[in-house]
C-alpha positions as CSV (number, residue, x, y, z in Angstrom):
1,M,-34.9,-43.2,13.6
2,G,-33.4,-39.6,13.5
3,T,-34.9,-36.3,14.5
4,S,-37.4,-35.0,12.0
5,L,-36.3,-32.2,9.6
6,K,-39.5,-30.3,10.6
7,Y,-37.6,-28.7,13.4
8,I,-35.4,-26.7,11.0
9,R,-38.4,-24.3,10.6
10,H,-37.6,-23.1,14.2
11,Q,-33.9,-22.2,13.3
12,G,-34.3,-19.2,11.1
13,P,-32.5,-16.7,13.5
14,V,-29.6,-19.1,14.0
15,L,-29.3,-19.7,10.3
16,R,-29.3,-16.0,9.6
17,A,-26.6,-15.5,12.2
18,L,-24.5,-18.1,10.5
19,G,-25.0,-16.2,7.3
20,R,-23.9,-13.0,8.9
21,T,-20.8,-14.7,10.2
22,A,-20.1,-16.0,6.7
23,V,-20.4,-12.5,5.2
24,E,-18.1,-11.1,7.9
25,V,-15.5,-13.8,7.0
26,L,-15.8,-13.0,3.3
27,R,-15.4,-9.3,4.0
28,Q,-12.2,-10.1,5.9
29,Q,-10.9,-12.3,3.0
30,V,-11.4,-9.6,0.4
31,G,-9.9,-6.9,2.6
32,R,-12.9,-4.8,3.2
33,P,-12.9,-3.2,6.7
34,S,-15.7,-3.8,9.1
35,P,-17.0,-1.2,11.5
36,E,-14.6,-1.2,14.5
37,R,-15.9,-2.3,17.8
38,G,-14.3,-1.4,21.1
39,I,-13.6,-3.8,23.9
40,P,-15.5,-4.3,26.1
41,G,-18.3,-3.9,23.5
42,P,-21.7,-2.5,23.9
43,E,-24.4,-4.6,25.6
44,L,-26.9,-5.9,23.1
45,F,-30.5,-6.7,23.9
46,E,-33.1,-8.9,22.3
47,T,-36.6,-10.2,23.3
48,L,-37.4,-13.5,21.7
49,P,-40.7,-15.5,21.5
50,A,-41.2,-18.5,23.7
51,R,-39.6,-21.7,22.3
52,A,-41.9,-24.2,20.6
53,P,-42.8,-27.0,23.1
54,D,-42.3,-29.8,20.6
55,L,-38.8,-28.5,19.8
56,V,-37.9,-28.3,23.5
57,R,-39.1,-31.9,24.2
58,A,-37.2,-33.2,21.1
59,Y,-34.0,-31.5,22.2
60,I,-34.2,-32.9,25.8
61,R,-34.7,-36.4,24.5
62,S,-31.8,-36.0,22.0
63,V,-29.3,-35.4,24.9
64,G,-30.7,-38.3,27.0
65,G,-32.9,-36.2,29.3
66,A,-36.5,-36.7,30.4
67,P,-38.9,-34.0,29.1
68,D,-41.2,-34.5,32.2
69,A,-38.3,-33.3,34.4
70,Y,-38.5,-29.9,32.7
71,A,-42.3,-29.4,32.8
72,G,-43.1,-25.8,31.8
73,E,-39.4,-24.7,31.6
74,L,-36.3,-24.7,29.4
75,P,-33.2,-26.8,30.2
76,P,-30.3,-24.4,30.8
77,H,-28.0,-26.3,28.5
78,F,-30.4,-25.6,25.5
79,F,-28.9,-22.1,25.5
80,S,-27.1,-22.4,22.2
81,Q,-30.5,-22.4,20.3
82,W,-31.3,-18.9,21.3
83,T,-28.0,-17.2,22.3
84,F,-26.0,-17.7,19.1
85,P,-27.7,-15.0,17.0
86,L,-26.9,-12.3,19.5
87,L,-23.5,-13.7,20.2
88,S,-22.5,-13.4,16.6
89,K,-23.3,-9.7,16.6
90,T,-20.9,-9.1,19.5
91,M,-18.0,-10.2,17.2
92,V,-18.7,-7.9,14.2
93,G,-15.7,-5.7,13.6
94,L,-13.1,-7.8,15.4
95,P,-9.7,-7.9,13.6
96,Y,-9.5,-11.7,13.8
97,P,-10.2,-14.5,11.3
98,L,-13.6,-15.5,12.6
99,G,-13.9,-18.4,10.2
100,R,-11.3,-20.2,12.4
101,A,-13.1,-19.7,15.7
102,L,-13.2,-22.8,17.9
103,N,-15.5,-23.6,20.8
104,G,-13.2,-23.4,23.8
105,G,-15.8,-23.8,26.5
106,C,-18.2,-22.0,28.8
107,R,-19.4,-21.4,32.3
108,L,-23.0,-21.6,33.4
109,V,-24.5,-20.2,36.5
110,V,-28.1,-21.2,37.1
111,N,-30.0,-18.6,39.2
112,G,-33.6,-19.6,38.4
113,R,-35.9,-21.5,36.1
114,I,-36.6,-20.2,32.6
115,A,-40.4,-20.4,32.0
116,A,-41.0,-22.1,28.6
117,D,-44.2,-20.1,27.9
118,E,-42.7,-16.6,28.4
119,P,-40.7,-14.5,25.9
120,L,-37.0,-14.7,26.5
121,E,-35.1,-11.6,27.4
122,V,-31.5,-11.9,26.3
123,R,-28.5,-9.6,26.6
124,A,-25.0,-10.2,25.4
125,Q,-21.6,-8.4,25.4
126,L,-18.1,-9.0,24.2
127,A,-16.5,-8.6,27.7
128,G,-12.8,-9.0,26.7
129,V,-10.1,-10.4,24.5
130,E,-6.8,-12.1,25.4
131,D,-4.4,-12.0,22.4
132,D,-0.9,-13.4,22.9
133,G,0.0,-13.4,19.1
134,R,-0.6,-17.1,18.8
135,R,-4.3,-17.1,19.5
136,A,-7.1,-14.8,20.6
137,I,-9.4,-16.0,23.4
138,L,-12.7,-14.1,23.4
139,H,-14.8,-13.6,26.5
140,Q,-18.5,-13.3,25.6
141,R,-21.1,-12.9,28.4
142,V,-24.9,-13.6,28.0
143,V,-27.7,-13.4,30.5
144,T,-31.0,-15.0,29.7
145,G,-34.2,-14.5,31.7
146,S,-37.9,-14.0,31.4
147,R,-40.5,-11.8,33.1
148,S,-40.7,-14.2,36.1
149,A,-37.0,-14.7,36.4
150,P,-35.0,-11.9,34.7
151,E,-31.5,-13.2,35.6
152,A,-32.2,-16.9,35.4
153,L,-29.1,-18.0,33.5
154,E,-25.7,-16.4,33.2
155,I,-23.2,-17.8,30.7
156,D,-19.6,-16.9,29.9
157,F,-18.3,-18.2,26.5
158,Y,-14.7,-18.6,25.5
159,P,-14.2,-19.0,21.8
160,I,-10.6,-19.5,20.6
161,I,-9.3,-18.1,17.4
162,P,-5.9,-19.4,16.2
163,L,-3.8,-16.6,14.6
164,N,-1.2,-16.6,11.8
165,R,2.4,-15.9,13.0
166,D,5.5,-15.1,11.0
167,K,7.6,-18.3,10.8
168,R,10.6,-16.3,12.0
169,D,8.8,-15.5,15.3
170,R,7.8,-19.1,16.0
171,P,9.9,-21.0,18.6
172,K,12.0,-23.8,17.3
173,K,10.6,-27.3,17.9
174,G,13.1,-28.1,20.6
175,D,12.6,-24.8,22.3
176,R,8.8,-25.3,22.8
177,P,7.7,-26.3,26.2
178,K,6.3,-29.8,26.1
179,K,2.7,-29.8,27.3
180,D,1.0,-32.9,28.7
181,K,-2.3,-33.5,27.0
182,P,-5.3,-33.6,29.4
183,K,-6.5,-37.1,30.2
184,V,-9.3,-38.6,32.2
185,P,-7.9,-38.9,35.8
186,S,-6.9,-42.4,36.6
187,D,-9.0,-42.3,39.8
188,A,-12.2,-41.0,38.1
189,R,-15.3,-43.2,38.3
190,E,-17.5,-43.8,35.4
191,L,-21.2,-42.8,35.7
192,E,-22.5,-44.0,32.4
193,R,-21.4,-44.9,28.8
194,W,-22.6,-43.4,25.5
195,R,-22.5,-45.0,22.1
196,L,-22.6,-42.0,19.7
197,T,-23.2,-42.0,16.0
198,R,-22.9,-39.5,13.2
199,R,-26.7,-39.1,13.4
200,D,-26.4,-37.6,16.9
201,A,-24.5,-34.6,15.5
202,L,-27.0,-34.1,12.8
203,D,-29.9,-34.3,15.3
204,F,-28.2,-31.6,17.4
205,A,-27.8,-29.4,14.4
206,I,-31.5,-29.8,13.5
207,L,-32.6,-29.0,17.0
208,T,-30.3,-26.0,17.7
209,G,-29.6,-24.6,14.2
210,D,-25.8,-25.1,14.5
211,F,-25.3,-26.4,11.0
212,N,-21.5,-26.0,10.8
213,P,-20.7,-28.6,8.1
214,I,-17.9,-30.3,10.1
215,H,-20.7,-31.7,12.3
216,W,-22.9,-33.4,9.7
217,I,-21.1,-33.5,6.3
218,P,-18.3,-36.1,6.2
219,L,-16.6,-34.5,3.3
220,A,-16.4,-31.1,5.0
221,A,-15.1,-32.8,8.2
222,R,-12.3,-34.5,6.2
223,A,-11.4,-31.3,4.5
224,S,-10.9,-29.8,7.9
225,G,-8.6,-32.6,8.9
226,F,-11.0,-35.0,10.7
227,R,-11.5,-38.6,9.7
228,S,-15.3,-38.1,10.1
229,T,-17.8,-35.7,11.5
230,I,-17.4,-34.4,15.1
231,L,-20.0,-34.0,17.8
232,H,-20.8,-30.4,18.9
233,G,-19.2,-29.5,22.2
234,F,-22.5,-28.3,23.6
235,A,-24.0,-31.6,22.7
236,S,-21.5,-33.4,24.9
237,M,-22.1,-30.8,27.6
238,G,-25.9,-31.3,27.5
239,R,-25.4,-35.1,27.8
240,A,-23.1,-34.6,30.7
241,V,-25.6,-32.5,32.6
242,E,-28.3,-35.1,32.1
243,G,-25.9,-37.9,33.1
244,L,-25.0,-36.1,36.3
245,A,-28.7,-35.6,37.1
246,R,-29.4,-39.4,36.6
247,A,-26.4,-40.7,38.5
248,L,-25.9,-38.2,41.3
249,W,-29.2,-36.3,41.9
250,G,-31.9,-38.9,41.5
251,G,-32.9,-37.6,38.1
252,D,-33.4,-34.0,39.2
253,P,-31.6,-31.7,36.8
254,H,-32.5,-28.7,38.9
255,R,-29.7,-29.6,41.3
256,L,-27.3,-28.0,38.9
257,A,-26.2,-24.6,40.2
258,E,-23.0,-24.1,38.3
259,L,-21.0,-25.8,35.5
260,E,-17.8,-24.9,33.8
261,V,-16.4,-26.9,30.9
262,R,-13.5,-26.8,28.4
263,F,-13.5,-28.7,25.2
264,R,-10.1,-30.4,24.9
265,R,-10.2,-32.3,21.6
266,P,-12.7,-33.0,18.9
267,L,-15.0,-36.0,19.5
268,V,-15.0,-37.8,16.2
269,L,-18.0,-39.9,15.4
270,P,-18.9,-42.7,15.8
271,A,-17.6,-43.0,19.3
272,D,-18.0,-45.0,22.5
273,V,-17.2,-42.7,25.4
274,G,-17.9,-42.5,29.2
275,L,-19.0,-39.8,31.6
276,Y,-16.7,-39.6,34.6
277,V,-16.5,-37.6,37.9
278,D,-13.9,-37.4,40.6
279,D,-14.1,-36.6,44.3
280,A,-13.1,-32.9,43.8
281,G,-16.2,-32.0,41.7
282,G,-14.6,-32.6,38.3
283,V,-16.5,-33.9,35.4
284,Y,-15.0,-35.5,32.2
285,V,-16.1,-37.0,28.9
286,G,-13.5,-39.4,27.7
287,D,-12.5,-42.9,26.6
288,S,-11.4,-44.4,29.9
289,P,-9.5,-43.5,33.1
290,G,-6.1,-42.4,32.0
291,G,-7.3,-42.2,28.4
292,H,-8.2,-39.4,25.9
293,V,-10.5,-36.7,27.3
294,Y,-12.8,-34.6,25.2
295,L,-14.5,-32.5,27.8
296,T,-13.2,-31.5,31.2
297,G,-15.0,-29.4,33.8
298,S,-16.3,-28.8,37.3
299,F,-19.7,-28.6,38.7
300,R,-21.5,-27.4,41.8
301,A,-24.8,-28.7,43.0
302,A,-27.5,-26.7,44.8
303,D,-28.2,-27.6,48.4
């Protein structure tokens, strides 16, 4: 049985942010200029009400966690539910096709616990942009806290925006350096295995508000070049955190001090994938050792 649609009522701010992004994309398409924004951009602030307890519990269960492990607090990997609205405002005025933005990855630093019953204090900034003519990599920074822990969670986001290039400027096929596609290391060990369905992506959308149609509408996914819907990158990341806690830290997710991930290829659903680690502190979500990898990263546990 899937997640109840009742949780959509909590996603108004995220849905409005998606609407703002759609308007910005439309403005770009019809050639109407947006207000320019310098880089680094201004720091934006927002105070948000405490998250609904039933929403938090449902989210934790959806990524394989135990709600009791987070009694009275928010899981750090739930951040997409409250950060996206402010993040979308940091991109207004950028001269890039925002409709093409891809989730490149992020870095989390956990400094404290976020009390579930306190208002959230969030600040966000566009910290930088790398533009090589082929793609633009944005660097967005968000800090979330509350009255009792003002700097509890620091996150750096790295959206990737592919850019159009003049065909004459593109290197010829034979001149392009051949890149090896990332794979799960052959010596990585499997911690657990996940059987994922298309419903898992829809559940994540309902619980976080990220209703990008490629995650839950098969026709939209196929129109974007995928054979089926794809799992949100942050859904695979949340599952990875909970898997690390179960397998390495005796079920205690508070051992997570830092996590950096990159999303390497779309995880098309349904799928049967594994969570892997290596001795160097690397974490991977992929098919098998030596096989396709969807998420790569590194983690650090608190003492």
